[in-house]
N, C-alpha and C positions, 0 to 999 in steps of 0.2 A: 360562361354564364352569359344571359341576355336579360336585361331589365325590361319589366313590363311586356312579356310576349302577348301575342293576340289571344283574347279569351271570348268565349261565347257569353251571352247574357246571363247564363246560369253560373258563371265562374269556371267552367270547364275549359281547358286549354284547347285552342283550335289545333287539330292534329296535322302532322306532316303526312306526306305520301308514304304509305307502308307502315305508319306508326300504329302500335297496338298498345293501348292502356292496359296496365296490369292491375293497378290497385289505387284506392284513394283513402287517405288517413286523415280524418278530421281531428280537431281538438288538439293540435300540436302548436308549440311556440317555436318560432324561427328567428334566429339571430344571423346577421350577415353584416360585414364590414365594407368599407370603401364604397359606399353608395353616395353619388354625387347629391348634394343638397341636404343630406341628413345630418342631424346633429352629431358632430364628431365622426361623421361618416358611417355610423352604426345605426342599423334599423333592427328593432325588436317587434314582432308582431304575431298575433295569434291567426290561425287559418287552417287550410288543407293542404296536404302534400299529395300531388299526382305522380304516380311512377308509371313510366312506359318503357318500351324496349329501346328507346332513344334518350330519354332524358327524365329528370325529376323536376317538377314545377311546384313551387310553393305559391299559393294564392291567399292573400290576406282576407280576412272576414270584412275588415275596414281599411281603407287606403291610409297609409302613414305618410303625410306629405304627398310627394309625387310617386311613392312606392305602392304599387298594387299587386305585382307578382314578380317572381324571380325564377328564371329558367336555367337549369344546370344540366348540360349534355353529360351523359354518363361517361364518354370518352375523355372528358376534360376533368372528371373528378379524381382526386387522389389524396393520400395520406388520410383515409377515412378510418374512424375508430368508434367502436361502441363503448361507451362509457357507463358504468354503474356506480356513481358516487353513493356514499353511505347516507348523507343527510340531504341529498338533492335527488331529482328525478332522473331516470334513465335518459341517455340522449346519444345522439350520433354527431360527431364532430368530423370536420375534414376541410379540404381546400378545393377550390374550383377555378380553372382557368377561364378568362373571359372569351367570348366569341367576338373576334375582332373583324370589322368590316374589311372587305378586300382592298379598299382604297386608303386604309389607314395603317399606321405602324404599330406593331405589337408593343413597342416600349412605351406607348401612350397609355396602355391598359395594365392594370395591376391584378395580381392573383387575389382572389376573395377567400376569406375563412368564413365557415358557416357552422351552424349548430342547430340540430333539430331536437327539441325537447318534448318527451312524452309525458304530458302532465295530466292526461285523461285516459286512464285504462292502461293496459299492458302493451307490449310491443313484440310478443312472441311470433306474430305473423309477419310484421312489417320488416323487422330486422333481418331474418334469414332470407326473405325474398330479395331484399335490397343488396345484400352482400352476394347472394347467388347470381343475381342479375349482373351486377358490376363485373363479377369473375367471368361470366359467360361473354359479355361484350368485350372484355379485354382479351380473352382467349381467341375470340373470332377475329378481332382486329390484328393480333399477332400473327395469326394464320394468314390473313389477307395481306400483311405486310411482307411476309415471307414469300408468298406466291406472286406478288407483284413489287419486286425490289426497286423498280425504277419510278414508283409513284410519288416519291419525295417524303419529307418528314411530316408535312401538314396532315393532320387527322381530320377527316370529314365526319362531323358528328352524325350526319344522317346515314352513314354506312352501318352504323349500329342497328338500323332497321332490319338488316339481314341476319341478325344473330337469331339462332333457333331457340326460342324461349317456350315453345307449346309444352315440350316435355317437363320442363321445370314447374309450369304452372299446374299440370296435371297432378304432380306430386307434392304441391305445396302444403305445408302444415298450417292448419287454422287454429289459432289460439283463441279459445272462447273468451278470454279476458282482454283480447285485443279487438277494438272496434273497426279495424281496417276493413274495408269493402273491397273484395276481389272482383274484377269484372270478367264474368263468364262470357258476356257478350259485350261488345263495344258500346259505350255509353251514348254516342251520337250517331246512331245508324241512319237517321233521317237526313243528315247533312252530307252533301257531296263536296263541301269545301275542304281543301287540303292545301296545306302550305308546301312550297317547294324550295324555299331558300331559308337559310339559317343565319340571321343577322339581327343585331340589336337595334330596335327602333323605340326609344323611350316614350314616344308620344302614343303609341298605339296601345290602347287599354282593352277595347272589346270591339266586337263586330256587330 
């Protein structure tokens, strides 16, 4: 994960090179732990989830202290689960590893647990796309690791950009009860700005 990734003025995440945004889902509640400066380390906020071929980004409607947005590389997400409790709303829970700057030690950073709660409308579009995209990214990464065995154990989140997701998007099921917006065209075509590095910079809120 990376806390407070770069955002455009409209709240859209600034894309990486070769990043393709798949969908945006508004009206979700997001919970995450081990956030520096938060009460008990836990942040709960309402906002929008953006999903791309590289990552998932939650952007809060209103900042919660110093928390504005939360960036989760798909290659770093694991133990994800779709939950359908009887008395509460459907949600996705899971763990995500931190994005550790190259000049710092991994032991200084903790794994985060997160939860995405669908409190406004259904999730029949979002959930299948999310799990299918995760599966595609992992399969591609495994194939890449087998073809380049000497590349080392460190996973580069940006290599997920090479995952072939076009076919998956063409056959995506759209649930009429799910307010998820699928991007048939990229939402920021007027901008040529593209990020090339993946590291946490807590001070960067917007461009």
